C-alpha positions as a Markdown table, in Angstrom:
| # | Residue | x | y | z |
|---|---|---|---|---|
| 1 | Met | 123.9 | 104.5 | 82.7 |
| 2 | Glu | 121.5 | 101.6 | 83.4 |
| 3 | Tyr | 118.5 | 102.0 | 85.8 |
| 4 | Glu | 115.8 | 99.7 | 87.1 |
| 5 | Leu | 112.3 | 100.6 | 87.6 |
| 6 | Leu | 110.2 | 98.5 | 90.1 |
| 7 | Phe | 106.5 | 99.1 | 90.3 |
| 8 | Phe | 103.4 | 97.4 | 91.5 |
| 9 | Thr | 99.8 | 97.5 | 90.5 |
| 10 | Ser | 96.5 | 96.6 | 92.1 |
| 11 | Val | 95.5 | 92.8 | 91.8 |
| 12 | Ala | 92.4 | 94.0 | 90.1 |
| 13 | Asn | 94.6 | 95.2 | 87.2 |
| 14 | Glu | 96.4 | 92.0 | 86.7 |
| 15 | Asp | 94.5 | 91.2 | 83.5 |
| 16 | Lys | 95.6 | 94.7 | 82.3 |
| 17 | Ile | 99.3 | 94.1 | 82.9 |
| 18 | Asp | 100.2 | 94.0 | 79.3 |
| 19 | Leu | 98.5 | 97.4 | 78.6 |
| 20 | Ile | 100.2 | 98.8 | 81.7 |
| 21 | Lys | 103.7 | 97.6 | 80.5 |
| 22 | Lys | 103.1 | 99.1 | 77.1 |
| 23 | Asp | 102.1 | 102.6 | 78.8 |
| 24 | Ile | 105.2 | 102.4 | 81.0 |
| 25 | Thr | 107.4 | 101.7 | 77.9 |
| 26 | Glu | 106.0 | 104.7 | 76.1 |
| 27 | Ile | 106.6 | 107.0 | 79.3 |
| 28 | Leu | 110.2 | 105.8 | 79.4 |
| 29 | Glu | 110.8 | 106.1 | 75.7 |
| 30 | Ser | 109.3 | 109.6 | 75.7 |
| 31 | Gln | 112.0 | 110.7 | 78.1 |
| 32 | Gly | 114.8 | 109.3 | 76.0 |
| 33 | Ala | 115.2 | 105.9 | 77.7 |
| 34 | Lys | 116.1 | 102.7 | 75.8 |
| 35 | Met | 114.7 | 99.4 | 77.1 |
| 36 | Ser | 117.6 | 97.1 | 77.9 |
| 37 | Gly | 115.5 | 94.0 | 78.6 |
| 38 | Glu | 112.0 | 92.7 | 78.9 |
| 39 | Phe | 109.6 | 93.2 | 81.8 |
| 40 | Ser | 110.2 | 90.6 | 84.6 |
| 41 | Asp | 107.1 | 89.8 | 86.7 |
| 42 | Ile | 107.7 | 88.9 | 90.3 |
| 43 | Gly | 104.0 | 88.1 | 90.8 |
| 44 | Lys | 101.3 | 88.6 | 93.3 |
| 45 | Arg | 102.7 | 89.4 | 96.9 |
| 46 | Lys | 101.1 | 90.5 | 100.2 |
| 47 | Leu | 101.8 | 94.0 | 101.1 |
| 48 | Ala | 103.2 | 95.0 | 104.6 |
| 49 | Tyr | 100.4 | 97.4 | 105.1 |
| 50 | Pro | 97.2 | 98.2 | 103.0 |
| 51 | Ile | 97.7 | 100.8 | 100.2 |
| 52 | Lys | 94.4 | 102.2 | 98.8 |
| 53 | Arg | 92.5 | 99.4 | 100.5 |
| 54 | Asn | 94.6 | 96.8 | 98.8 |
| 55 | Thr | 96.4 | 94.1 | 100.8 |
| 56 | His | 98.0 | 92.3 | 97.7 |
| 57 | Ala | 99.7 | 93.8 | 94.7 |
| 58 | Phe | 101.2 | 92.5 | 91.4 |
| 59 | Phe | 105.0 | 93.4 | 91.2 |
| 60 | Ser | 107.1 | 93.8 | 88.1 |
| 61 | Phe | 110.3 | 95.4 | 87.0 |
| 62 | Val | 112.3 | 96.5 | 84.0 |
| 63 | Arg | 115.7 | 97.8 | 83.2 |
| 64 | Phe | 116.4 | 100.7 | 80.9 |
| 65 | Val | 119.3 | 102.9 | 79.8 |
| 66 | Leu | 119.6 | 106.7 | 79.9 |
| 67 | Asp | 122.4 | 108.4 | 78.1 |
| 68 | Gly | 124.3 | 111.3 | 79.5 |
| 69 | Glu | 122.0 | 114.1 | 78.6 |
| 70 | Asn | 118.8 | 112.2 | 79.4 |
| 71 | Arg | 119.8 | 111.4 | 82.9 |
| 72 | Gln | 118.3 | 114.7 | 84.0 |
| 73 | Asn | 114.9 | 113.2 | 82.9 |
| 74 | Ile | 114.7 | 110.8 | 85.9 |
| 75 | Pro | 112.6 | 113.2 | 88.0 |
| 76 | Glu | 110.3 | 113.6 | 85.0 |
| 77 | Ile | 109.9 | 109.9 | 84.6 |
| 78 | Gly | 109.0 | 109.8 | 88.3 |
| 79 | Lys | 106.3 | 112.5 | 87.9 |
| 80 | His | 104.7 | 110.7 | 84.9 |
| 81 | Leu | 104.7 | 107.4 | 86.7 |
| 82 | Gly | 103.2 | 109.0 | 89.8 |
| 83 | Leu | 100.4 | 110.5 | 87.7 |
| 84 | Tyr | 99.7 | 107.2 | 86.0 |
| 85 | Gly | 96.7 | 105.8 | 87.8 |
| 86 | Asn | 97.3 | 102.1 | 87.4 |
| 87 | Ile | 100.6 | 102.2 | 89.3 |
| 88 | Met | 100.2 | 102.0 | 93.0 |
| 89 | Arg | 104.0 | 102.7 | 93.9 |
| 90 | His | 107.2 | 102.8 | 91.9 |
| 91 | Ile | 111.0 | 103.3 | 92.4 |
| 92 | Val | 113.8 | 104.0 | 90.0 |
| 93 | Val | 117.3 | 103.0 | 91.1 |
| 94 | Arg | 120.7 | 102.8 | 89.4 |
| 95 | Ala | 121.3 | 99.1 | 88.3 |
| 96 | Asp | 125.0 | 99.2 | 89.5 |
| 97 | Glu | 123.9 | 99.8 | 93.1 |
| 98 | Ile | 121.6 | 96.8 | 93.2 |
| 99 | Gly | 123.0 | 94.2 | 95.6 |
| 100 | Lys | 125.6 | 96.3 | 97.2 |
| 101 | Pro | 125.5 | 96.1 | 101.0 |
| 102 | Ile | 124.2 | 99.2 | 102.9 |
| 103 | Ile | 126.9 | 100.4 | 105.3 |
| 104 | Ser | 125.5 | 101.7 | 108.6 |
| 105 | Gly | 127.2 | 104.7 | 110.2 |
| 106 | Gly | 126.3 | 103.5 | 113.7 |
| 107 | Ile | 129.0 | 100.9 | 113.8 |
| 108 | Lys | 131.7 | 103.3 | 112.9 |
| 109 | Phe | 130.5 | 105.7 | 115.5 |
| 110 | Glu | 130.8 | 103.0 | 118.2 |
| 111 | Glu | 134.2 | 102.1 | 117.0 |
| 112 | Glu | 135.5 | 105.6 | 117.1 |
| 113 | Arg | 134.0 | 106.1 | 120.5 |
| 114 | Ala | 135.8 | 103.1 | 121.9 |
| 115 | Val | 139.1 | 104.2 | 120.3 |
| 116 | Ala | 138.8 | 107.9 | 121.5 |
| 117 | Arg | 138.7 | 106.8 | 125.1 |
| 118 | Pro | 141.9 | 108.0 | 127.0 |
| 119 | Ser | 144.0 | 105.0 | 127.8 |
| 120 | Gly | 146.2 | 106.7 | 130.5 |
| 121 | Arg | 143.3 | 107.2 | 133.0 |
| 122 | Arg | 143.1 | 104.6 | 135.6 |
| 123 | Glu | 139.7 | 103.6 | 137.0 |
| 124 | Lys | 139.2 | 102.9 | 140.6 |
| 125 | Pro | 137.0 | 99.8 | 141.5 |
| 126 | Ile | 133.7 | 100.8 | 143.0 |
| 127 | Arg | 132.9 | 99.2 | 146.3 |
| 128 | Leu | 129.3 | 98.8 | 147.2 |
| 129 | Arg | 128.2 | 99.1 | 150.8 |
| 130 | Gln | 126.4 | 96.3 | 152.3 |
| 131 | Glu | 123.1 | 97.6 | 153.5 |
| 132 | Glu | 121.7 | 96.4 | 156.8 |
| 133 | Arg | 118.9 | 94.2 | 156.0 |
| 134 | Pro | 116.0 | 93.6 | 158.4 |
| 135 | Ala | 116.3 | 90.4 | 160.2 |
| 136 | Lys | 114.1 | 87.5 | 159.2 |
| 137 | Pro | 111.5 | 86.3 | 161.5 |
| 138 | Thr | 112.9 | 83.6 | 163.8 |
| 139 | Ala | 111.4 | 81.1 | 166.0 |
| 140 | Glu | 111.4 | 83.5 | 168.9 |
| 141 | Thr | 108.9 | 85.9 | 167.2 |
| 142 | Lys | 106.5 | 83.1 | 166.5 |
| 143 | Pro | 105.6 | 82.3 | 170.1 |
| 144 | Asn | 105.0 | 85.9 | 170.7 |
| 145 | Glu | 102.4 | 85.9 | 167.9 |
| 146 | Asp | 100.8 | 82.8 | 169.5 |
| 147 | Lys | 100.7 | 84.6 | 172.9 |
| 148 | Ser | 99.0 | 87.6 | 171.2 |
| 149 | Lys | 96.6 | 85.2 | 169.6 |
| 150 | Ala | 96.0 | 83.5 | 172.9 |
| 151 | Ser | 95.5 | 86.8 | 174.6 |
| 152 | Leu | 92.8 | 87.7 | 172.0 |
| 153 | Ser | 91.0 | 84.6 | 172.7 |
| 154 | Glu | 91.3 | 85.3 | 176.4 |
| 155 | Leu | 90.0 | 88.7 | 175.9 |
| 156 | Asp | 87.0 | 87.4 | 173.9 |
| 157 | Glu | 86.1 | 85.1 | 176.7 |
| 158 | Lys | 86.3 | 87.8 | 179.4 |
| 159 | Leu | 84.2 | 90.1 | 177.1 |
| 160 | Ser | 81.5 | 87.5 | 176.8 |
| 161 | Glu | 81.5 | 86.8 | 180.6 |
| 162 | Ile | 81.1 | 90.5 | 181.2 |
| 163 | Leu | 78.3 | 90.8 | 178.8 |
| 164 | Glu | 76.6 | 87.8 | 180.3 |
| 165 | Glu | 76.5 | 89.2 | 183.7 |
| 166 | Thr | 73.6 | 91.5 | 183.9 |
| 167 | Pro | 73.9 | 94.5 | 186.3 |
| 168 | Glu | 71.5 | 94.2 | 189.3 |
């Protein structure tokens, strides 16, 4: 079965990429893998979040074949690649799964939920009560406010008259 290994290294190791590829080839071949192609370099890319204080990395991938009895060595390949210090992250996937759409279970759940609803049940329309709203201020209330303002000014005048008068 054919597999694909995607890995990325620090940009500081970009000049050592040939040595890293040679070491990865040795790791894969030691576990019984046969290289089915050359390494393909994706190049330098910005990472979504910093990894080991690096914001950019150099990406590359390679395809290899593992026969029936060597398929059990995939976890071992992962361990060796994880212990290899020049690789920041890696992933091994089956090559036949690449490019297939991912089916979400949430869509099926919504469809089943809509189908499972009883069709014989009749729903009654809900009538909302109209709440009594407070009346908006009208022209009648405004003169009252003016009168109260006038009465305040009248009170101020009376108060000042009282204070001006001195008791004898």
